[in-house]
C-alpha positions in Angstrom: -36.0 0.5 -8.3 -39.4 -0.1 -10.0 -37.9 -3.2 -11.6 -35.1 -1.3 -13.3 -31.5 -2.5 -13.0 -29.1 -0.4 -10.9 -25.5 -0.2 -12.1 -23.9 0.4 -8.8 -23.4 -1.6 -5.6 -25.4 -0.5 -2.6 -25.9 -1.4 1.0 -29.3 -1.4 2.6 -29.8 -1.7 6.4 -33.4 -2.0 7.4 -34.3 -1.5 11.0 -37.6 -2.1 12.7 -36.9 -0.5 16.1 -38.0 3.0 16.8 -34.8 3.8 18.7 -31.8 2.0 17.1 -28.3 2.3 18.5 -25.7 0.7 16.2 -22.7 1.6 14.2 -21.6 0.3 10.8 -18.0 0.2 9.8 -17.4 0.0 6.0 -13.9 -0.7 4.9 -13.1 -0.9 1.1 -11.2 -4.1 0.4 -9.8 -5.3 -2.9 -10.3 -8.9 -3.8 -7.5 -11.0 -2.3 -6.4 -8.3 0.2 -6.2 -9.4 3.9 -9.2 -8.4 6.0 -8.7 -5.8 8.8 -8.8 -6.9 12.4 -11.6 -5.1 14.2 -12.1 -5.1 18.0 -14.3 -3.2 20.4 -17.1 -4.3 22.6 -18.6 -1.4 24.4 -19.9 0.6 21.4 -17.8 3.7 22.5 -14.7 2.8 20.4 -13.3 0.4 17.9 -9.8 -0.6 17.0 -9.0 -1.4 13.4 -5.6 -3.0 12.5 -4.8 -3.2 8.8 -1.7 -3.2 6.7 0.6 -2.0 9.6 -1.8 0.8 10.6 -3.8 0.9 13.8 -6.8 3.2 14.0 -8.6 3.9 17.2 -12.1 5.1 16.3 -14.0 6.8 19.2 -17.7 7.5 19.1 -19.3 10.1 21.4 -23.1 10.5 21.4 -24.5 14.1 21.4 -27.7 15.6 22.6 -29.2 15.9 19.1 -29.2 12.1 18.5 -26.1 12.2 16.3 -22.7 10.6 17.0 -19.4 12.4 17.2 -16.3 10.7 15.7 -12.6 11.0 16.4 -9.8 8.8 15.0 -6.3 8.3 16.4 -3.9 6.7 13.8 -0.8 4.9 15.2 -1.0 7.0 18.4 -1.4 10.4 16.7 -4.7 12.4 16.2 -5.9 11.8 12.6 -9.5 13.2 12.8 -10.1 15.3 15.9 
């Protein structure tokens, strides 16, 4: 910012479209740890497998342009 160093990591996603529809999944990983396996193709859900845990993340659009989120971990509701 204004040529001054920043002492934290940051992620910037620039978009040029007026109406963007995308999701970003951020997973904290320590150096040397295995990467999670992420699958999902329709934009409505993603499955994340990592360290013996399987999370099913479901996205539901709402009328106010936000996205609802629910998570099922190993077959049990985790975030309703």
